C-alpha positions in Angstrom: 69.0 -6.4 21.9 66.5 -8.6 20.1 65.1 -9.8 23.4 64.6 -6.2 24.6 62.8 -5.3 21.4 60.5 -8.4 21.7 59.7 -7.4 25.3 59.0 -3.8 24.3 56.6 -5.0 21.5 54.8 -7.2 24.0 54.4 -4.2 26.4 53.1 -2.0 23.6 50.5 -4.6 22.5 49.3 -5.0 26.1 49.1 -1.2 26.5 47.0 -1.0 23.3 44.6 -3.7 24.6 44.2 -1.8 27.9 43.5 1.5 26.1 40.9 -0.2 23.9 39.1 -1.6 27.0 39.1 1.8 28.6 37.7 3.4 25.5 34.9 0.9 25.3 34.0 1.5 29.0 34.0 5.3 28.4 31.6 4.9 25.5 29.2 2.8 27.6 29.3 5.3 30.4 28.7 8.3 28.1 25.8 6.5 26.4 24.2 6.1 29.9 24.4 9.9 30.5 26.3 9.5 33.8 30.0 10.1 34.4 31.8 7.7 36.7 35.5 7.1 37.6 37.3 4.3 35.9 37.7 1.2 38.1 41.0 0.8 39.8 43.5 -1.7 38.5 43.1 -3.7 41.8 39.4 -4.3 41.2 38.4 -7.9 40.5 37.6 -9.0 37.0 33.8 -9.1 37.6 33.7 -5.6 39.1 33.7 -3.5 35.9 30.6 -5.3 34.5 28.8 -4.9 37.8 29.8 -1.2 38.0 28.6 -0.5 34.5 25.3 -2.2 35.1 24.9 -0.1 38.3 25.8 3.1 36.4 23.3 2.3 33.6 20.5 1.7 36.2 21.3 4.9 38.0 21.5 6.8 34.8 18.1 5.5 33.7 16.6 6.5 37.0 18.0 10.0 36.5 16.4 10.2 33.0 13.0 9.1 34.5 13.4 11.8 37.1 14.1 14.4 34.4 11.0 13.3 32.6 8.9 13.7 35.7 10.3 17.2 36.2 9.4 18.0 32.6 5.8 16.9 33.3 5.8 19.0 36.4 6.8 22.1 34.4 3.9 21.4 32.0 1.4 21.2 34.8 2.8 24.4 36.2 2.1 26.2 33.0 -1.4 24.7 32.9 -2.1 25.8 36.5 -1.0 29.3 35.8 -3.2 29.4 32.8 -6.2 27.9 34.6 -5.8 30.5 37.4 -5.8 33.4 35.0 -2.2 34.3 35.7 -1.4 33.7 32.0 -3.9 34.5 29.3 -5.1 31.4 27.4 -3.3 32.2 24.2 -0.1 32.9 26.0 -0.4 29.7 28.1 -1.0 27.6 25.0 2.0 29.2 23.3 4.2 28.7 26.4 3.2 25.0 26.6 4.0 24.4 23.0 7.3 26.2 23.3 8.0 24.1 26.4 7.3 20.9 24.4 9.6 22.1 21.6 12.3 22.8 24.1 12.5 19.1 25.0 13.0 18.2 21.3 15.9 20.7 21.3 17.3 18.9 24.4 16.9 15.6 22.6 19.0 17.1 19.7 21.7 18.2 22.2 21.7 14.7 23.8 22.2 13.2 20.4 25.1 15.5 19.7 26.7 14.3 22.9 26.3 10.6 21.9 23.5 9.9 24.4 20.7 8.2 22.4 18.9 7.0 25.5 18.6 10.5 26.9 17.4 11.7 23.5 14.6 9.1 23.5 13.5 10.1 27.0 13.5 13.8 26.0 11.4 13.0 22.9 9.0 11.1 25.1 8.7 14.2 27.3 8.0 16.4 24.3 5.1 14.0 23.3 3.7 13.8 26.9 3.7 17.6 27.1 2.7 18.7 23.6 0.2 16.1 22.4 -2.2 16.3 25.4 -1.9 20.1 25.3 -3.0 20.2 21.7 -5.7 17.7 22.3 -7.3 19.5 25.2 -7.0 23.0 23.7 -8.6 21.8 20.5 -11.2 19.1 21.3 -12.1 20.0 24.9 -11.7 23.8 25.4 -11.8 24.7 21.7 -9.1 27.3 22.1 -7.1 26.2 19.1 -9.0 25.9 15.8 -8.3 22.7 13.8 -5.9 24.4 11.3 -3.7 25.8 14.2 -3.8 22.5 16.0 -2.7 20.7 12.8 0.1 23.3 12.4 1.2 22.7 16.0 1.4 19.0 15.4 3.3 19.7 12.2 5.8 21.9 14.1 6.5 19.2 16.7 7.1 16.5 14.1 9.2 18.8 11.9 11.5 19.6 14.9 11.8 15.8 15.7 12.6 15.0 12.1 15.2 17.7 11.9 16.8 16.4 15.1 16.6 12.8 13.9 18.2 13.7 10.5 21.0 15.7 12.1 21.9 13.3 14.8 20.7 10.0 13.4 18.2 9.6 16.3 15.6 7.1 15.3 13.8 6.7 18.7 12.7 10.3 19.2 11.3 10.4 15.7 9.4 7.2 16.2 8.0 8.5 19.5 6.9 11.9 18.2 5.6 10.5 14.9 3.5 7.9 16.7 2.1 10.4 19.2 1.4 13.2 16.7 0.0 10.8 14.1 -2.4 9.2 16.5 -3.5 12.7 17.8 -4.1 13.9 14.3 -6.3 11.0 13.4 -8.4 11.4 16.6 -8.6 15.2 16.3 -9.7 14.9 12.6 -12.7 12.7 13.8 -13.6 14.6 17.0 -13.5 18.1 15.4 -15.2 17.0 12.2 -12.6 18.9 10.3 -10.2 16.1 9.0 -8.8 18.1 6.1 -6.0 20.0 7.9 -4.9 16.9 9.9 -4.9 14.8 6.7 -2.7 17.4 5.1 -0.2 17.3 7.9 -0.1 13.5 7.9 0.6 13.4 4.2 3.4 15.8 4.5 4.7 14.0 7.6 4.7 10.7 5.7 6.7 12.0 2.7 9.2 13.9 4.9 9.7 10.8 7.0 10.3 8.8 3.9 13.1 11.0 2.7 14.7 11.3 6.2 14.6 7.5 6.5 16.0 7.0 3.1 18.9 9.3 3.9 19.6 7.6 7.3 18.9 4.0 6.2 15.8 3.6 8.5 13.5 0.8 7.4 10.5 0.6 9.7 9.4 4.2 10.3 8.1 5.1 6.8 5.6 2.2 7.1 4.1 3.8 10.2 3.8 7.4 8.7 2.5 6.0 5.4 -0.2 4.1 7.2 -1.2 7.3 9.1 -1.3 9.3 5.8 -3.4 6.6 4.0 -5.8 6.2 6.8 -6.3 10.0 7.2 -7.0 10.5 3.5 -9.3 7.5 3.5 -11.3 8.8 6.4 -11.4 12.2 4.8 -13.1 10.6 1.8 -15.4 8.3 3.8 -16.7 10.8 6.4 -18.8 12.6 3.7 -16.8 15.8 4.3 -18.0 17.2 1.0 -21.6 16.2 1.5 -21.7 17.9 4.9 -20.3 21.1 3.5 -17.1 20.9 5.6 -14.9 21.1 2.6 -15.2 21.7 -1.1 -14.7 18.8 -3.6 -11.6 20.6 -5.0 -10.1 20.9 -1.5 -10.6 17.2 -0.7 -9.4 16.2 -4.1 -6.3 18.3 -3.7 -5.3 16.4 -0.6 -6.0 13.1 -2.3 -3.9 14.0 -5.3 -1.2 15.3 -3.0 -1.0 11.9 -1.4 -0.7 10.2 -4.7 1.7 12.7 -6.5 4.1 13.2 -3.6 4.5 9.5 -2.9 4.6 8.5 -6.5 7.2 11.1 -7.3 9.3 10.2 -4.3 9.3 6.5 -5.0 9.8 7.2 -8.7 13.2 8.6 -7.8 14.0 6.0 -5.2 13.3 3.0 -7.4 15.9 4.1 -9.8 18.4 2.6 -7.3 16.2 -0.2 -6.0 12.6 -1.4 -5.8 11.5 -2.1 -2.3 8.4 -3.7 -0.8 7.5 -0.3 0.7 7.7 1.4 -2.7 5.3 -1.2 -4.2 2.9 -1.3 -1.3 2.6 2.4 -0.5 2.4 3.4 -4.2 -0.5 0.9 -4.7 -2.2 2.4 -1.6 -1.6 5.9 -2.8 -3.1 5.0 -6.2 -6.2 3.4 -4.6 -6.8 5.9 -1.7 -5.3 9.1 -3.2 -5.8 9.0 -7.0 -8.9 6.7 -6.9 -10.4 8.9 -4.2 -9.8 12.0 -6.3 -11.4 10.4 -9.4 -14.5 9.6 -7.3 -14.6 13.0 -5.6 -14.4 15.0 -8.9 -17.0 12.9 -10.9 -19.6 15.5 -10.0 -17.4 18.5 -11.0 -17.1 18.4 -14.8 -14.5 21.1 -15.3 -12.1 19.7 -12.6 -12.7 16.1 -13.8 -11.8 17.1 -17.4 -8.6 18.8 -16.2 -7.5 15.8 -14.0 -8.5 13.3 -16.7 -6.5 15.1 -19.4 -3.5 15.5 -17.2 -3.7 11.8 -16.2 -3.8 10.6 -19.8 -0.8 12.8 -20.8 1.2 11.6 -17.8 0.3 8.0 -18.6 1.5 8.3 -22.1 4.8 9.9 -20.9 5.3 7.1 -18.3 4.7 4.4 -20.9 7.0 6.0 -23.4 9.7 6.5 -20.9 9.4 2.9 -19.5 9.6 1.2 -22.8 12.1 3.5 -24.5 14.6 4.1 -21.7 14.5 1.2 -19.3 16.2 -2.1 -19.9 13.5 -4.8 -20.0 15.7 -6.9 -17.7 15.2 -4.4 -14.9 11.8 -5.8 -14.2 11.1 -4.0 -11.0 11.5 -0.6 -12.6 9.5 -1.5 -15.7 6.6 -2.8 -13.6 6.6 0.2 -11.3 6.5 2.9 -14.0 4.1 1.0 -16.3 1.9 0.2 -13.4 1.6 3.9 -12.6 0.9 4.6 -16.3 -1.9 2.0 -16.4 -3.6 3.4 -13.2 -3.4 7.0 -14.7 -4.8 5.9 -18.0 -7.7 4.0 -16.5 -8.6 6.8 -14.1 -8.1 9.6 -16.7 -10.2 7.9 -19.3 -12.9 7.2 -16.7 -13.1 10.9 -16.0 -13.1 11.9 -19.7 -15.5 9.3 -21.1 -19.1 8.5 -20.1 -18.7 4.9 -21.3 -15.0 3.9 -21.1 -15.4 0.1 -21.3 -15.3 -0.1 -25.1 -12.1 2.1 -25.1 -10.5 -0.1 -22.6 -11.3 -3.2 -24.6 -9.7 -1.7 -27.7 -6.7 -0.7 -25.6 -6.4 -4.3 -24.5 -6.4 -5.5 -28.0 -3.8 -2.9 -29.1 -1.6 -3.8 -26.2 -1.6 -7.4 -27.1 -0.8 -6.5 -30.7 2.1 -4.3 -29.6 3.5 -6.9 -27.2 3.4 -9.5 -30.0 5.0 -7.1 -32.5 7.9 -6.0 -30.3 8.2 -9.3 -28.2 7.5 -7.5 -25.0 5.5 -9.2 -22.3 4.4 -6.2 -20.1 1.9 -4.9 -22.7 0.1 -8.2 -22.7 0.0 -8.1 -18.9 -1.6 -4.7 -19.1 -4.0 -5.9 -21.7 -5.3 -8.4 -19.1 -5.8 -5.5 -16.7 -7.7 -3.4 -19.3 -9.9 -6.4 -20.2 -10.9 -7.0 -16.6 -11.6 -3.3 -16.1 -13.7 -3.2 -19.3 -15.6 -6.3 -18.2 -16.4 -4.7 -14.8 -17.4 -1.3 -16.3 -19.6 -2.8 -19.0 -21.5 -5.1 -16.8 -20.1 -8.3 -18.4 -18.9 -9.7 -15.1 -22.3 -9.1 -13.5 -24.0 -10.8 -16.4 -21.8 -13.8 -16.2 -22.2 -14.1 -12.4 -26.0 -13.9 -12.8 -26.0 -16.6 -15.4 -24.1 -19.1 -13.2 -25.7 -18.2 -9.9 -29.3 -17.7 -10.9 -29.4 -14.0 -9.8 -31.5 -11.4 -11.5 -30.3 -10.9 -15.1 -28.7 -7.5 -15.7 -28.8 -6.0 -19.2 -26.0 -7.1 -21.5 -24.8 -4.0 -23.3 -22.9 -3.5 -26.5 -19.9 -2.6 -24.5 -20.0 -6.0 -22.8 -20.2 -7.8 -26.1 -17.3 -5.7 -27.4 -15.2 -6.6 -24.3 -16.0 -10.3 -24.8 -14.9 -10.1 -28.4 -11.7 -8.3 -27.5 -10.8 -10.9 -24.9 -11.3 -13.7 -27.4 -9.3 -11.8 -30.0 -6.4 -11.3 -27.5 -6.0 -15.1 -27.5 -4.8 -14.9 -31.1 -1.6 -13.1 -30.0 1.1 -15.3 -28.6 3.7 -13.3 -26.6 6.6 -15.1 -25.1 8.4 -13.8 -22.0 11.4 -11.7 -23.2 13.3 -12.4 -20.0 13.6 -15.4 -17.6 11.4 -13.6 -15.0 8.7 -12.8 -17.6 8.9 -16.3 -19.0 7.5 -17.7 -15.7 4.5 -15.5 -16.0 3.8 -15.5 -19.7 0.7 -17.7 -19.3 -1.0 -15.3 -16.9 -2.5 -12.8 -19.4 -3.8 -15.6 -21.6 -5.3 -17.3 -18.6 -7.2 -14.1 -17.7 -8.5 -13.8 -21.3 -9.6 -17.5 -21.3 -11.3 -17.4 -18.0 -13.3 -14.4 -19.1 -14.2 -16.0 -22.4 -15.3 -19.2 -20.7 -17.2 -17.5 -17.9 -18.9 -14.8 -20.0 -19.4 -17.0 -23.1 -20.8 -19.8 -21.1 -23.1 -17.3 -19.4 -24.4 -16.2 -22.8 -25.1 -19.8 -23.7 -26.9 -20.4 -20.4 -29.0 -17.3 -20.9 -29.8 -18.4 -24.5 -31.0 -21.8 -23.2 -33.1 -20.1 -20.5 -34.8 -17.9 -23.2 -35.6 -21.1 -25.1 -37.1 -22.7 -22.0 -38.7 -19.7 -20.3 -40.9 -21.8 -17.9 -38.0 -24.0 -16.7 -38.0 -25.0 -13.0 -34.9 -24.6 -10.8 -33.9 -28.3 -11.3 -34.0 -27.9 -15.1 -32.0 -24.6 -14.9 -29.4 -26.3 -12.7 -29.1 -29.1 -15.3 -28.7 -26.6 -18.1 -25.8 -25.0 -16.2 -24.2 -28.4 -15.5 -24.4 -29.2 -19.2 -22.7 -26.0 -20.2 -20.0 -26.5 -17.6 -19.4 -30.0 -18.7 -19.2 -28.9 -22.3 -16.7 -26.2 -21.3 -14.5 -28.7 -19.6 -14.4 -30.9 -22.8 -13.9 -27.8 -25.0 -11.0 -26.6 -22.9 -9.4 -30.0 -22.9 -9.6 -30.3 -26.7 -8.3 -26.8 -27.3 -5.5 -27.2 -24.8 -3.9 -29.9 -26.9 -2.6 -27.2 -29.2 0.6 -25.4 -28.2 -0.7 -22.0 -29.0 -3.7 -22.4 -26.6 -2.0 -24.7 -24.0 -3.3 -22.4 -21.2 -6.8 -24.0 -21.8 -5.5 -27.3 -20.4 -4.7 -25.6 -17.1 -8.4 -24.7 -16.7 -9.8 -28.2 -17.2 -9.5 -29.5 -13.6 -10.6 -26.2 -12.0 -13.8 -26.4 -14.2 -14.4 -30.0 -13.2 -13.9 -29.1 -9.5 -16.5 -26.3 -9.9 -18.8 -28.8 -11.5 -18.6 -31.1 -8.5 -19.2 -28.2 -6.1 -22.2 -27.1 -8.2 -23.7 -30.6 -8.1 -23.6 -30.6 -4.4 -24.7 -27.0 -3.9 -27.4 -26.6 -6.6 -28.3 -29.7 -8.5 -29.0 -32.1 -5.6 -31.1 -29.6 -3.6 -33.0 -28.3 -6.5 -33.2 -31.3 -8.9 -35.7 -34.0 -9.6 -34.8 -37.6 -10.4 -34.9 -37.0 -14.2 -32.9 -33.8 -14.1 -30.3 -35.4 -11.8 -30.0 -38.3 -14.2 -29.1 -36.0 -17.0 -26.8 -33.8 -14.9 -24.9 -36.7 -13.4 -24.6 -38.4 -16.8 -23.2 -35.3 -18.4 -20.8 -34.5 -15.6 -19.6 -38.2 -15.4 -18.9 -38.2 -19.1 -16.9 -35.0 -18.7 -14.9 -36.6 -15.9 -14.0 -39.5 -18.1 -13.3 -37.7 -21.4 -11.8 -34.4 -20.4 -8.6 -35.8 -18.8 -8.0 -38.0 -21.9 -8.6 -35.1 -24.3 -6.3 -33.0 -22.3 -3.2 -35.0 -23.3 -1.1 -32.8 -25.6 -1.1 -33.5 -29.3 0.8 -32.0 -32.2 0.7 -28.3 -32.5 
C-alpha cells in the first residue's frame, strides 16, 4: 500500500509540473496576441521554444499590419475631407474620434493581457491624432490653438485613463511623448503658447498621480520636463509684451505649475522624499513661482495679493515644519522649510521696494532662533537669506568690483546692513541636532565667513584706492595682494579658536586664490618694485598662515 501511495504522489507531482508548463506557454501565447495549439507530447524538447518564437514573430507582424491599416483609415478620412465629401469640421472631428478609437482598443488589449498589442494601438493613436492636430492648426488653421490644445488634452487623458485602469505603461509613454512634443511645437508656431502650456501642466500633474498609483518611476520626469519647458517658453517669448496674453493670465499658468506640483509633492513626501520631488519642486519654484513674481512686478495690485499670500503661506509652512515634524525626518523638514523660504523671499520681494535689509534682519533672527532652540535648519536658512540680501543690496557686485578692478557700483546702506548681519551671525554657534545635520553644521558659518571676508576685504581695497586715487594698475594689484595676504593670516589666527574653527578651512583656498591672482594680475600689470612688495607679502603669508592655523586652546 505504501508503494502505491508513493507512486501516486510521484504521478501527481509530475502532473502539476506539466500543468505549470502548459500555463506558462499559454501566458506567452496570449501576450503575443495570437492563438496557437499546444505542441504535441511527441514534439522534441527544442520545438516548444522555436514554436513560441515563431508565434511571437507572426503576432508582431500582425500588429504591424493592423497599424498600417489604421493609418490607411486615417488617410481615407483625410482624402474624403480634401475632396469635399466631408466638411472640414466633420472631417477633423472624425479623425480625432478615429484616433481616440485606437486608445480604446489599447484599453481592450490591456484588459485581455496583451500589452504589446496595447503599445501598438497607442502608437497608432499618436500617428493618427498628432499629425492631424498639427496640420489642422499650424498649416490649415482650421483648429484655433485653444481647441488644438483641448484635442491634445483629450488624447492624453484617454491614454492616462487606460494606463491607470490596465497598468499599461507603454501606451501612456507613447501618447505623452507625442502629445507633449506637439504641444511645445504648436505653442511656438502659433505664437499662442498659453493654452498648450496649460495642457502640459495639467498633463504633468495627472501623470504624476497615475505613476504614483501604479508605481511607475520614469514617466513623471518626462511630463514634468514638458511642463517646465512650456511655462519657461511662455515667459521667455514676451507673450505679455506682444499683447498675446495678459500678465494675470500668464502668471496664473506659472502659479498653477508651482501650486499643483508643490501640493502634490507635499502629500507624497509624507511617505517618502524622492529625487523627483526635490528636483521638480525646485524647478516649479524657479520657473513657476519665480516667473510669476517677475511677471507681476508691473501689476501692483496683483503683486500685493500674491506677496501677502506668499508670506502667509510661508509662515504656515515654517510653523508646521518646526512644530509637527520630527527633526530626525530630515527630508520632510528640508522640503517644507525650503518651500517656506522660497515663498518668504518671493513674497517680501513683491511687497517691499528694498527687501535686502529685511532679509538681513531675517537671517540674524533665524540664527538667534536656531541657537536658542538648538535647531540647525534655521541657521541654514539664515545663510540663504544673507546671500539673497547681499545680491539684492549690491554688496556682491561691490565685492566683485573691488577684487577684479571693474567699475565701482554704489555701496548702499542695505549692503552695509547685510555685511553687519553676516558678521553678527558668526556670534551664534549652532550644533547639528541630528547626525545628518552634524555633518553640515559648518556650512552656514562658512557662507557668513566667505561673505565677510570677500565684502569686508573689498571695502578695505576700496578705502586704499580712495587714499591713492592716482594709483597705476600695478600698484592696485599689489594693494589687492596685500589685503588677500592679510586675510589669509587673519583667518588662520581666528581659526585657532573652536567657536570660529570654520575660518581655518578658508586659509588654503585664500592662498590658492592669491597664487592665481599673482599669475593673472600682478605679473602682467606690475613693475619690479610692486612685484617685490607683492611677492614678499604673499611669501610671508605662505610661511606664517599654515603655522598660525594650528589649533590652540578655545
